[in-house]
KOLNUSE-537540 format. One line per 5 residues: number of its first residue (from 1); for each residue x, y, z of C-alpha. Coordinates in steps of 0.001 Angstrom, whole numbers, always signed. Example, Ala and Ser with C-alpha at 12.3 -4.5 7.8 and 13.67 -1.06 7.14 Angstrom:
! KOLNUSE-537540
1> +12300 -4500 +7800 | +13670 -1060 +7140 $
//
This chain:
! KOLNUSE-537540
1> -47140 -21489 -32082 | -47171 -24817 -33419 | -49757 -23725 -35598 | -48679 -20634 -36637 | -45503 -22013 -38017 $
6> -47264 -24122 -39731 | -46032 -27383 -38665 | -49167 -28748 -36880 | -52124 -28504 -39233 | -54914 -30228 -37350 $
11> -54677 -29182 -33554 | -58164 -30368 -33081 | -56324 -33950 -32937 | -53051 -32666 -30443 | -50069 -33643 -31168 $
16> -50946 -37203 -31825 | -51580 -35742 -35391 | -47562 -36490 -36080 | -46379 -39068 -33923 | -42474 -38594 -33922 $
21> -43014 -34804 -32624 | -43729 -35392 -28798 | -40505 -37335 -28777 | -38419 -35063 -30071 | -39560 -32176 -28308 $
26> -38998 -33938 -25226 | -35335 -34858 -26531 | -34817 -31218 -27236 | -35965 -30222 -24191 | -33771 -32716 -22215 $
31> -30914 -31851 -23771 | -31047 -28407 -23463 | -31217 -29104 -19644 | -28414 -31066 -19761 | -26503 -28833 -21392 $
36> -27221 -25844 -18857 | -26837 -28125 -15989 | -23425 -28997 -17200 | -22190 -25553 -17332 | -24235 -24694 -13983 $
41> -23434 -28362 -11931 | -20602 -30031 -14183 | -23391 -33122 -14323 | -26689 -33725 -16352 | -30119 -32655 -15445 $
46> -31908 -34619 -12687 | -34539 -36654 -13244 | -33236 -36857 -17498 | -35615 -40051 -18149 | -38972 -38700 -17178 $
51> -38342 -35539 -19274 | -37355 -37763 -22237 | -40426 -40434 -22102 | -42773 -39160 -19610 | -42509 -42050 -16948 $
56> -38964 -43120 -14412 | -37050 -45918 -14855 | -34772 -47963 -12787 | -31912 -46479 -15064 | -32840 -43228 -14447 $
61> -32905 -43269 -10615 | -29054 -44780 -10734 | -28557 -41915 -12916 | -29578 -39559 -10659 | -27593 -41165 -7604 $
66> -24854 -40461 -9264 | -25108 -36998 -10448 | -25921 -36733 -6821 | -22655 -37904 -6181 | -20371 -36415 -8694 $
71> -21886 -32356 -7573 | -21043 -33192 -3950 | -17539 -33664 -5291 | -17759 -30843 -8153 | -19218 -28663 -5556 $
76> -16414 -28985 -2848 | -13351 -29637 -4884 | -14167 -27212 -8444 | -16301 -24816 -8235 | -14229 -22128 -7403 $
81> -12101 -22415 -10937 | -15391 -22858 -12806 | -16869 -19265 -11277 | -13921 -18291 -12183 | -14051 -19025 -15932 $
86> -17999 -18210 -16043 | -17110 -14758 -14721 | -14301 -14585 -17439 | -16666 -15385 -20190 | -18952 -12725 -19003 $
91> -15961 -10152 -18670 | -16233 -9676 -14874 | -12663 -10963 -14668 | -9566 -10815 -16467 | -7536 -13558 -18018 $
96> -4956 -12877 -15572 | -7307 -13724 -12271 | -8149 -16959 -14292 | -4732 -17681 -14977 | -3797 -17121 -11182 $
101> -6546 -19634 -9865 | -5720 -22267 -12351 | -2369 -22180 -11284 | -3305 -22607 -7663 | -6697 -24682 -7330 $
106> -6497 -24602 -3286 | -6902 -21184 -2636 | -10511 -20530 -1733 | -9672 -16628 -258 | -9978 -14530 -3057 $
111> -7941 -12672 -1630 | -5199 -14738 -1827 | -3217 -13354 -3926 | -3440 -9629 -2423 | -2392 -11872 +784 $
116> +354 -13268 -832 | +1867 -10222 -2316 | +1542 -8599 +1277 | +4079 -11332 +2690 | +6274 -11353 -415 $
121> +6801 -7720 +147 | +7316 -8049 +4089 | +9949 -10800 +3127 | +11650 -8418 +877 | +12282 -5900 +3024 $
126> +13171 -8059 +5751 | +15845 -9958 +3476 | +17139 -6130 +2481 | +17232 -5267 +6020 | +19529 -8429 +7181 $
131> +21904 -8976 +4506 | +22693 -5590 +2298 | +25666 -4450 +3662 | +25745 -400 +4802 | +26754 +1637 +1638 $
136> +25006 -1057 -870 | +21952 +613 -2847 | +19476 -2072 -4058 | +18771 -1667 -7921 | +16579 -4258 -7484 $
141> +14944 -7306 -5880 | +12305 -9635 -6547 | +10901 -12944 -5179 | +12585 -16046 -6918 | +11994 -20086 -6391 $
146> +15866 -21172 -5993 | +17059 -24610 -5024 | +19690 -23190 -2027 | +21891 -25206 -3253 | +25180 -24916 -5525 $
151> +25236 -26584 -9205 | +22109 -27715 -8383 | +18754 -27020 -10921 | +16218 -28973 -9597 | +13701 -27189 -7040 $
156> +12289 -29394 -4409 | +10067 -27024 -2014 | +8238 -23990 -3259 | +9228 -22202 -509 | +10074 -18229 -1751 $
161> +13398 -17217 -1769 | +14204 -13284 -2830 | +16753 -12376 -5138 | +18637 -8640 -4696 | +21279 -6761 -7065 $
166> +22467 -3999 -5128 | +25703 -1945 -6973 | +28489 -4714 -5263 | +27022 -8157 -5007 | +24049 -10512 -5986 $
171> +22300 -11609 -3048 | +19974 -15057 -2963 | +18120 -15444 -194 | +16120 -18292 +1473 | +12711 -16586 +3468 $
176> +10848 -18696 +6441 | +7808 -17373 +6049 | +6241 -18738 +9729 | +9675 -17197 +11051 | +9704 -14615 +9160 $
181> +13264 -14306 +8704 | +16437 -15596 +6378 | +17412 -18675 +7231 | +20421 -18264 +4724 | +21934 -16198 +1958 $
186> +24684 -16146 -460 | +26589 -13204 -1782 | +28177 -12935 -5202 | +30473 -9819 -5654 | +29768 -8786 -8768 $
191> +33657 -8801 -9152 | +33642 -12683 -9143 | +30522 -12730 -11342 | +31560 -14478 -14554 | +28007 -15948 -16298 $
196> +24522 -14770 -16516 | +21913 -17197 -18176 | +18790 -16416 -18857 | +15713 -18205 -20608 | +13022 -21050 -20033 $
201> +13005 -22549 -16317 | +10494 -25568 -16363 | +9529 -27016 -13041 | +6465 -27966 -13609 | +4298 -30280 -16483 $
206> +571 -30361 -14640 | -762 -27828 -16718 | -547 -25925 -20172 | +286 -22670 -18000 | +3427 -24461 -16345 $
211> +4881 -25138 -19821 | +4419 -21488 -21068 | +8330 -20379 -21518 | +7402 -16575 -21088 | +5324 -17584 -17789 $
216> +8214 -19556 -16433 | +11639 -18058 -16234 | +14652 -17461 -14226 | +18333 -16874 -14148 | +21828 -18680 -13523 $
221> +24599 -16845 -11882 | +27878 -18360 -12223 | +30914 -17391 -9940 | +34343 -18023 -9597 | +35463 -17496 -6664 $
226> +34118 -18879 -3263 | +31237 -16405 -2065 | +30559 -15203 +1276 | +28155 -18017 +2518 | +26182 -16690 +5728 $
231> +23919 -18371 +8532 | +21053 -16292 +10120 | +23028 -17359 +13485 | +26148 -14704 +13728 | +29447 -15839 +14691 $
236> +28880 -19579 +12740 | +29732 -20204 +9250 | +27194 -21946 +7658 | +28134 -25411 +5472 | +25170 -27574 +4820 $
241> +22872 -26802 +1567 | +24683 -23984 -223 | +28757 -26276 +631 | +30850 -25646 -2413 | +30865 -29121 -4715 $
246> +32351 -30030 -7541 | +32348 -27446 -10169 | +31498 -28418 -13730 | +30943 -25285 -15448 | +34039 -24036 -17025 $
251> +34464 -20264 -18630 | +36548 -19732 -21693 | +39959 -19201 -19922 | +39116 -22649 -18476 | +38816 -21381 -15264 $
256> +35952 -23520 -13051 | +32511 -21742 -11616 | +30235 -22692 -9673 | +26508 -21757 -10021 | +23156 -21128 -8834 $
261> +19870 -20729 -10382 | +16553 -19047 -9372 | +13353 -19179 -11190 | +10804 -15799 -10805 | +7702 -16228 -9437 $
266> +4905 -16641 -11674 | +2211 -14790 -9539 | +2195 -11565 -7065 | +5299 -10554 -7991 | +7046 -7666 -5663 $
271> +9709 -5613 -7605 | +11285 -3353 -5687 | +14450 -1068 -5251 | +16179 +1888 -2851 | +14822 +5471 -4121 $
276> +16861 +7124 -6830 | +19359 +10086 -5937 | +17444 +13001 -7056 | +13827 +11242 -5781 | +15997 +10702 -2560 $
281> +17403 +14473 -1960 | +13827 +16009 -2945 | +12492 +13685 -149 | +14799 +13205 +2689 | +16728 +16151 +2356 $
286> +18846 +15075 +5531 | +19170 +11732 +5044 | +22198 +10562 +7052 | +25138 +8278 +5975 | +23973 +5570 +8363 $
291> +20640 +5475 +7106 | +19023 +3340 +4785 | +17440 +4820 +1884 | +13596 +4431 +1426 | +12492 +1060 -529 $
296> +9985 +1336 -3488 | +7846 -848 -5184 | +7810 -935 -8744 | +4497 -1829 -9885 | +5244 -1486 -13684 $
301> +7807 -4018 -13305 | +5206 -6373 -11225 | +2636 -6851 -13918 | +5151 -7650 -16755 | +5816 -11220 -17683 $
306> +8660 -13505 -15982 | +10492 -13620 -18896 | +10841 -9273 -19383 | +11699 -8827 -15739 | +14828 -11625 -16350 $
311> +15728 -9501 -19061 | +15697 -6402 -17238 | +17809 -7887 -14056 | +20219 -9200 -16767 | +20192 -5691 -18347 $
316> +20595 -4414 -14909 | +23739 -6891 -14180 | +25194 -6265 -17605 | +25012 -2050 -16908 | +26789 -3124 -13229 $
321> +29557 -5555 -14350 | +30436 -2616 -17070 | +30931 -475 -14027 | +33092 -2962 -12258 | +35278 -3497 -15449 $
326> +34942 -4820 -18698 | +32530 -8175 -18739 | +33792 -11156 -21478 | +31571 -10830 -24643 | +29330 -14146 -23528 $
331> +28581 -12667 -19385 | +25289 -12882 -20671 | +23674 -16087 -22400 | +20402 -16478 -24142 | +19679 -20064 -23668 $
336> +17018 -22679 -22008 | +17427 -23424 -18593 | +15643 -26420 -18649 | +13467 -26462 -21311 | +9681 -28107 -21886 $
341> +11460 -31427 -23824 | +13872 -31632 -20620 | +11482 -31087 -18106 | +9034 -33864 -19552 | +11639 -36311 -19957 $
346> +13235 -35878 -16015 | +9616 -36879 -14611 | +10068 -40384 -12808 | +6654 -42741 -13049 | +5519 -41504 -10391 $
351> +5588 -37715 -10737 | +3918 -38698 -14680 | +1019 -40584 -12242 | +709 -38353 -9693 | +560 -35340 -12522 $
356> -2520 -36854 -14196 | -3834 -37618 -10830 | -4127 -33545 -10217 | -5733 -32983 -13932 | -8519 -35535 -13334 $
361> -9095 -34236 -9647 | -8039 -30166 -10210 | -6174 -30366 -7513 $
//
């Protein structure tokens, strides 16, 4: 091949006719192997010193030992995400699958998202069955994360909550997956709902996706009067995490308001509503007044970005508010709840160090 290319003019002399050719070819071959090995195994190729020089040395053996330890760590903690990226590059996965993997690298189950969606559907159905009053129709119900505390924006735990919008009220339910029940809930009647703010809700700064405002959206519900507040135990008044604190949000007429914040789930979202009247009458013409209409999933909304889902929520709240009376001109407000800059400034030194550690280890 070299003779055909005109590089080797004296084949009888071998590579000795060109003193610099053999080392160049060896380096080219070794570098090519390193690039392939880094993509596949995460480190440079083993025995690179022998490929380059034709003999082993102590430095090469130390490098091989280091590569072996690094490969053990990478194969244990990072291969799942690397495989997802490779599948995306060759067209086997969509970008959404890579995003889900990046958000939760602790998962090793390929159907983890499907299992999460199934569990969240159970949470929505259970919450609707427990808290929604008879005669109310669910216009929209979805999975959110909430501080479950009045006048607070900080979400301490990543536990799921359920936001339910009916034709008479808004419910925010804290759901326990292990016990499969609603531990507490807050009911805000549409008549006392004074303001709805929607916008970016940044609660994590570890990855670029966590800083994307379109994927991290939420709503803040402000209300004037003390809402109905219950625990899961009948006959008891719950006065712990949702006990009213001193309100600091004021309406235009000087009225003091409380608020509760909800962040829309970024993955495995479940959106449901009661079947419309026309569909229900066609499917169940003999539905009794005491029976609840069926809940159906809205897959089109589930596949939308969180910012679009919050806009749909606000639009539905505005329509229902118009049906209950004339809302104020500032009933719907589009403004960041926690902006990217505010989220970065609020991080403590320990949280910043933890974020850097997570970024280094991909956990």
